[in-house]
A tleap script that builds the chain and sets N, CA, C and O, in Angstrom:
source leaprc.protein.ff14SB
mol = sequence {
  NMET ALA GLU VAL GLY ILE PRO ILE ALA LEU
  THR LEU ARG TYR GLU VAL ASN ALA LEU LEU
  LEU SER VAL GLN LEU GLY GLY ALA ALA VAL
  HIE GLU ALA THR ALA LEU TRP ASP VAL ARG
  THR ALA VAL LYS SER GLU ARG GLU VAL LYS
  PRO ILE GLU GLN HIE ILE HIE SER CYS PRO
  GLU SER LEU PRO PHE GLY HIE TRP PRO CPRO
}
set mol.1.N position { -41.077 -56.318 -15.407 }
set mol.1.CA position { -40.281 -56.141 -16.596 }
set mol.1.C position { -39.069 -57.070 -16.592 }
set mol.1.O position { -38.627 -57.516 -17.651 }
set mol.2.N position { -38.536 -57.361 -15.423 }
set mol.2.CA position { -37.363 -58.236 -15.365 }
set mol.2.C position { -37.702 -59.665 -15.770 }
set mol.2.O position { -36.863 -60.376 -16.323 }
set mol.3.N position { -38.941 -60.084 -15.491 }
set mol.3.CA position { -39.338 -61.449 -15.841 }
set mol.3.C position { -39.205 -61.707 -17.343 }
set mol.3.O position { -38.902 -62.826 -17.759 }
set mol.4.N position { -39.426 -60.697 -18.135 }
set mol.4.CA position { -39.370 -60.836 -19.581 }
set mol.4.C position { -38.166 -60.098 -20.162 }
set mol.4.O position { -37.565 -60.554 -21.134 }
set mol.5.N position { -37.818 -58.974 -19.573 }
set mol.5.CA position { -36.735 -58.146 -20.097 }
set mol.5.C position { -35.382 -58.825 -20.094 }
set mol.5.O position { -34.616 -58.691 -21.048 }
set mol.6.N position { -35.081 -59.550 -19.034 }
set mol.6.CA position { -33.781 -60.232 -18.955 }
set mol.6.C position { -33.663 -61.316 -20.024 }
set mol.6.O position { -32.655 -61.345 -20.731 }
set mol.7.N position { -34.647 -62.210 -20.176 }
set mol.7.CA position { -34.529 -63.189 -21.264 }
set mol.7.C position { -34.442 -62.554 -22.652 }
set mol.7.O position { -33.711 -63.041 -23.514 }
set mol.8.N position { -35.184 -61.471 -22.867 }
set mol.8.CA position { -35.109 -60.810 -24.174 }
set mol.8.C position { -33.729 -60.211 -24.399 }
set mol.8.O position { -33.154 -60.360 -25.477 }
set mol.9.N position { -33.200 -59.540 -23.396 }
set mol.9.CA position { -31.870 -58.937 -23.520 }
set mol.9.C position { -30.803 -59.999 -23.775 }
set mol.9.O position { -29.913 -59.800 -24.602 }
set mol.10.N position { -30.890 -61.113 -23.076 }
set mol.10.CA position { -29.923 -62.197 -23.281 }
set mol.10.C position { -30.039 -62.782 -24.688 }
set mol.10.O position { -29.033 -63.128 -25.308 }
set mol.11.N position { -31.265 -62.890 -25.185 }
set mol.11.CA position { -31.488 -63.423 -26.525 }
set mol.11.C position { -30.904 -62.501 -27.589 }
set mol.11.O position { -30.356 -62.963 -28.590 }
set mol.12.N position { -31.024 -61.197 -27.368 }
set mol.12.CA position { -30.469 -60.244 -28.323 }
set mol.12.C position { -28.942 -60.214 -28.290 }
set mol.12.O position { -28.300 -59.866 -29.281 }
set mol.13.N position { -28.365 -60.580 -27.147 }
set mol.13.CA position { -26.914 -60.478 -26.970 }
set mol.13.C position { -26.164 -61.764 -27.319 }
set mol.13.O position { -25.060 -61.711 -27.860 }
set mol.14.N position { -26.761 -62.917 -27.011 }
set mol.14.CA position { -26.050 -64.181 -27.137 }
set mol.14.C position { -26.716 -65.117 -28.144 }
set mol.14.O position { -27.888 -64.958 -28.484 }
set mol.15.N position { -25.958 -66.071 -28.601 }
set mol.15.CA position { -26.482 -67.092 -29.504 }
set mol.15.C position { -27.458 -67.981 -28.734 }
set mol.15.O position { -27.217 -68.333 -27.579 }
set mol.16.N position { -28.541 -68.330 -29.379 }
set mol.16.CA position { -29.554 -69.154 -28.730 }
set mol.16.C position { -29.047 -70.588 -28.619 }
set mol.16.O position { -28.615 -71.186 -29.604 }
set mol.17.N position { -29.109 -71.125 -27.411 }
set mol.17.CA position { -28.728 -72.504 -27.148 }
set mol.17.C position { -29.680 -73.063 -26.091 }
set mol.17.O position { -30.651 -72.406 -25.716 }
set mol.18.N position { -29.406 -74.258 -25.618 }
set mol.18.CA position { -30.310 -74.906 -24.658 }
set mol.18.C position { -30.413 -74.112 -23.354 }
set mol.18.O position { -31.497 -74.009 -22.780 }
set mol.19.N position { -29.304 -73.554 -22.885 }
set mol.19.CA position { -29.341 -72.782 -21.643 }
set mol.19.C position { -30.201 -71.531 -21.803 }
set mol.19.O position { -31.012 -71.212 -20.934 }
set mol.20.N position { -30.023 -70.838 -22.900 }
set mol.20.CA position { -30.811 -69.624 -23.131 }
set mol.20.C position { -32.288 -69.946 -23.300 }
set mol.20.O position { -33.141 -69.200 -22.820 }
set mol.21.N position { -32.599 -71.037 -23.971 }
set mol.21.CA position { -34.001 -71.451 -24.088 }
set mol.21.C position { -34.595 -71.773 -22.718 }
set mol.21.O position { -35.767 -71.497 -22.464 }
set mol.22.N position { -33.788 -72.354 -21.842 }
set mol.22.CA position { -34.253 -72.637 -20.480 }
set mol.22.C position { -34.544 -71.346 -19.723 }
set mol.22.O position { -35.539 -71.250 -19.004 }
set mol.23.N position { -33.674 -70.360 -19.887 }
set mol.23.CA position { -33.894 -69.061 -19.250 }
set mol.23.C position { -35.177 -68.424 -19.797 }
set mol.23.O position { -35.966 -67.859 -19.039 }
set mol.24.N position { -35.376 -68.518 -21.105 }
set mol.24.CA position { -36.584 -67.970 -21.711 }
set mol.24.C position { -37.839 -68.660 -21.173 }
set mol.24.O position { -38.811 -67.999 -20.809 }
set mol.25.N position { -37.808 -69.971 -21.127 }
set mol.25.CA position { -38.969 -70.711 -20.627 }
set mol.25.C position { -39.222 -70.417 -19.156 }
set mol.25.O position { -40.372 -70.312 -18.728 }
set mol.26.N position { -38.153 -70.283 -18.386 }
set mol.26.CA position { -38.289 -69.935 -16.972 }
set mol.26.C position { -38.914 -68.555 -16.801 }
set mol.26.O position { -39.812 -68.371 -15.979 }
set mol.27.N position { -38.439 -67.591 -17.580 }
set mol.27.CA position { -39.010 -66.251 -17.521 }
set mol.27.C position { -40.475 -66.246 -17.917 }
set mol.27.O position { -41.287 -65.556 -17.300 }
set mol.28.N position { -40.814 -67.012 -18.941 }
set mol.28.CA position { -42.205 -67.104 -19.380 }
set mol.28.C position { -43.077 -67.749 -18.297 }
set mol.28.O position { -44.210 -67.320 -18.077 }
set mol.29.N position { -42.559 -68.766 -17.631 }
set mol.29.CA position { -43.323 -69.438 -16.570 }
set mol.29.C position { -43.550 -68.507 -15.383 }
set mol.29.O position { -44.649 -68.447 -14.832 }
set mol.30.N position { -42.513 -67.789 -15.000 }
set mol.30.CA position { -42.652 -66.841 -13.886 }
set mol.30.C position { -43.636 -65.734 -14.265 }
set mol.30.O position { -44.463 -65.329 -13.448 }
set mol.31.N position { -43.547 -65.249 -15.496 }
set mol.31.CA position { -44.469 -64.207 -15.927 }
set mol.31.C position { -45.902 -64.722 -15.976 }
set mol.31.O position { -46.834 -64.000 -15.621 }
set mol.32.N position { -46.081 -65.946 -16.406 }
set mol.32.CA position { -47.427 -66.534 -16.442 }
set mol.32.C position { -48.012 -66.611 -15.034 }
set mol.32.O position { -49.188 -66.308 -14.832 }
set mol.33.N position { -47.201 -67.013 -14.068 }
set mol.33.CA position { -47.663 -67.072 -12.678 }
set mol.33.C position { -48.034 -65.680 -12.170 }
set mol.33.O position { -49.036 -65.514 -11.474 }
set mol.34.N position { -47.229 -64.692 -12.517 }
set mol.34.CA position { -47.521 -63.316 -12.117 }
set mol.34.C position { -48.809 -62.826 -12.770 }
set mol.34.O position { -49.617 -62.152 -12.131 }
set mol.35.N position { -48.998 -63.162 -14.036 }
set mol.35.CA position { -50.215 -62.751 -14.746 }
set mol.35.C position { -51.460 -63.366 -14.106 }
set mol.35.O position { -52.470 -62.688 -13.920 }
set mol.36.N position { -51.380 -64.644 -13.773 }
set mol.36.CA position { -52.519 -65.302 -13.124 }
set mol.36.C position { -52.832 -64.648 -11.783 }
set mol.36.O position { -53.995 -64.409 -11.457 }
set mol.37.N position { -51.786 -64.359 -11.009 }
set mol.37.CA position { -51.977 -63.707 -9.716 }
set mol.37.C position { -52.586 -62.320 -9.909 }
set mol.37.O position { -53.504 -61.939 -9.181 }
set mol.38.N position { -52.087 -61.569 -10.877 }
set mol.38.CA position { -52.558 -60.209 -11.122 }
set mol.38.C position { -54.034 -60.192 -11.506 }
set mol.38.O position { -54.813 -59.420 -10.946 }
set mol.39.N position { -54.418 -61.034 -12.452 }
set mol.39.CA position { -55.814 -61.059 -12.892 }
set mol.39.C position { -56.723 -61.572 -11.782 }
set mol.39.O position { -57.815 -61.042 -11.578 }
set mol.40.N position { -56.281 -62.600 -11.065 }
set mol.40.CA position { -57.088 -63.129 -9.959 }
set mol.40.C position { -57.310 -62.054 -8.889 }
set mol.40.O position { -58.420 -61.899 -8.382 }
set mol.41.N position { -56.258 -61.321 -8.554 }
set mol.41.CA position { -56.369 -60.262 -7.556 }
set mol.41.C position { -57.309 -59.162 -8.034 }
set mol.41.O position { -58.112 -58.646 -7.257 }
set mol.42.N position { -57.211 -58.804 -9.308 }
set mol.42.CA position { -58.083 -57.763 -9.861 }
set mol.42.C position { -59.543 -58.194 -9.849 }
set mol.42.O position { -60.424 -57.398 -9.525 }
set mol.43.N position { -59.800 -59.435 -10.195 }
set mol.43.CA position { -61.179 -59.931 -10.225 }
set mol.43.C position { -61.757 -59.975 -8.807 }
set mol.43.O position { -62.916 -59.615 -8.600 }
set mol.44.N position { -60.963 -60.409 -7.840 }
set mol.44.CA position { -61.453 -60.473 -6.456 }
set mol.44.C position { -61.737 -59.093 -5.892 }
set mol.44.O position { -62.573 -58.951 -5.001 }
set mol.45.N position { -61.053 -58.074 -6.397 }
set mol.45.CA position { -61.276 -56.721 -5.905 }
set mol.45.C position { -62.495 -56.081 -6.580 }
set mol.45.O position { -62.856 -54.943 -6.280 }
set mol.46.N position { -63.112 -56.816 -7.478 }
set mol.46.CA position { -64.281 -56.374 -8.226 }
set mol.46.C position { -63.970 -55.206 -9.159 }
set mol.46.O position { -64.867 -54.472 -9.574 }
set mol.47.N position { -62.695 -55.045 -9.481 }
set mol.47.CA position { -62.305 -54.068 -10.489 }
set mol.47.C position { -62.581 -54.677 -11.853 }
set mol.47.O position { -62.420 -55.884 -12.035 }
set mol.48.N position { -62.988 -53.874 -12.800 }
set mol.48.CA position { -63.266 -54.381 -14.137 }
set mol.48.C position { -61.958 -54.818 -14.796 }
set mol.48.O position { -60.996 -54.053 -14.867 }
set mol.49.N position { -61.941 -56.050 -15.270 }
set mol.49.CA position { -60.773 -56.586 -15.962 }
set mol.49.C position { -61.161 -56.756 -17.421 }
set mol.49.O position { -61.943 -57.639 -17.773 }
set mol.50.N position { -60.604 -55.900 -18.261 }
set mol.50.CA position { -60.941 -55.934 -19.684 }
set mol.50.C position { -60.121 -57.019 -20.379 }
set mol.50.O position { -59.039 -57.373 -19.910 }
set mol.51.N position { -60.625 -57.544 -21.486 }
set mol.51.CA position { -59.903 -58.597 -22.211 }
set mol.51.C position { -58.487 -58.180 -22.627 }
set mol.51.O position { -57.580 -59.011 -22.624 }
set mol.52.N position { -58.287 -56.913 -22.984 }
set mol.52.CA position { -56.956 -56.478 -23.405 }
set mol.52.C position { -55.947 -56.643 -22.271 }
set mol.52.O position { -54.788 -56.978 -22.515 }
set mol.53.N position { -56.379 -56.411 -21.048 }
set mol.53.CA position { -55.481 -56.578 -19.900 }
set mol.53.C position { -55.066 -58.038 -19.750 }
set mol.53.O position { -53.921 -58.325 -19.402 }
set mol.54.N position { -55.967 -58.936 -20.005 }
set mol.54.CA position { -55.647 -60.352 -19.899 }
set mol.54.C position { -54.731 -60.793 -21.038 }
set mol.54.O position { -53.841 -61.615 -20.820 }
set mol.55.N position { -54.926 -60.272 -22.231 }
set mol.55.CA position { -54.140 -60.698 -23.388 }
set mol.55.C position { -52.740 -60.100 -23.408 }
set mol.55.O position { -51.822 -60.703 -23.965 }
set mol.56.N position { -52.562 -58.937 -22.814 }
set mol.56.CA position { -51.224 -58.327 -22.780 }
set mol.56.C position { -50.253 -59.240 -22.045 }
set mol.56.O position { -49.077 -59.312 -22.401 }
set mol.57.N position { -50.733 -59.929 -21.032 }
set mol.57.CA position { -49.866 -60.824 -20.274 }
set mol.57.C position { -49.424 -62.037 -21.093 }
set mol.57.O position { -48.441 -62.684 -20.729 }
set mol.58.N position { -50.103 -62.359 -22.163 }
set mol.58.CA position { -49.773 -63.570 -22.918 }
set mol.58.C position { -48.651 -63.359 -23.941 }
set mol.58.O position { -48.184 -64.332 -24.534 }
set mol.59.N position { -48.216 -62.143 -24.160 }
set mol.59.CA position { -47.146 -61.893 -25.143 }
set mol.59.C position { -45.862 -62.686 -24.857 }
set mol.59.O position { -45.292 -63.248 -25.792 }
set mol.60.N position { -45.384 -62.756 -23.608 }
set mol.60.CA position { -44.139 -63.496 -23.351 }
set mol.60.C position { -44.226 -64.995 -23.607 }
set mol.60.O position { -43.196 -65.667 -23.670 }
set mol.61.N position { -45.438 -65.533 -23.755 }
set mol.61.CA position { -45.566 -66.958 -24.031 }
set mol.61.C position { -44.927 -67.334 -25.355 }
set mol.61.O position { -44.537 -68.485 -25.547 }
set mol.62.N position { -44.812 -66.387 -26.265 }
set mol.62.CA position { -44.196 -66.656 -27.564 }
set mol.62.C position { -42.684 -66.433 -27.551 }
set mol.62.O position { -42.025 -66.684 -28.559 }
set mol.63.N position { -42.132 -65.978 -26.459 }
set mol.63.CA position { -40.702 -65.662 -26.366 }
set mol.63.C position { -39.785 -66.810 -26.790 }
set mol.63.O position { -38.857 -66.571 -27.562 }
set mol.64.N position { -39.998 -68.039 -26.325 }
set mol.64.CA position { -39.081 -69.117 -26.721 }
set mol.64.C position { -39.122 -69.446 -28.218 }
set mol.64.O position { -38.216 -70.106 -28.726 }
set mol.65.N position { -40.142 -69.004 -28.915 }
set mol.65.CA position { -40.291 -69.329 -30.319 }
set mol.65.C position { -39.876 -68.165 -31.236 }
set mol.65.O position { -40.086 -68.219 -32.447 }
set mol.66.N position { -39.293 -67.127 -30.654 }
set mol.66.CA position { -38.965 -65.924 -31.395 }
set mol.66.C position { -37.724 -66.025 -32.255 }
set mol.66.O position { -37.464 -65.125 -33.053 }
set mol.67.N position { -36.951 -67.086 -32.120 }
set mol.67.CA position { -35.725 -67.239 -32.900 }
set mol.67.C position { -35.918 -68.391 -33.879 }
set mol.67.O position { -36.257 -69.506 -33.483 }
set mol.68.N position { -35.703 -68.115 -35.127 }
set mol.68.CA position { -35.812 -69.150 -36.147 }
set mol.68.C position { -34.403 -69.547 -36.570 }
set mol.68.O position { -33.595 -68.666 -36.864 }
set mol.69.N position { -34.080 -70.825 -36.613 }
set mol.69.CA position { -32.710 -71.224 -37.009 }
set mol.69.C position { -32.343 -70.693 -38.392 }
set mol.69.O position { -33.196 -70.622 -39.277 }
set mol.70.N position { -31.082 -70.321 -38.581 }
set mol.70.CA position { -30.639 -69.794 -39.880 }
set mol.70.C position { -30.645 -70.847 -40.965 }
set mol.70.O position { -30.299 -70.556 -42.109 }
savepdb mol mol.pdb
quit
């Protein structure tokens, strides 16, 4: 939750600028790495990995694009 929660909280609190976009992209990259590790581990354990589980991890990829300039 911190991988995505912190960038979201900062975005809600502060004006979007280059530093905040960097934090958002960093959080998205870390979350993407975690998602890949999670799905890979699940597949190797022969647990059923449903498509919804794979797609839920992709939500933070849109985080940097969530603010539209006024």
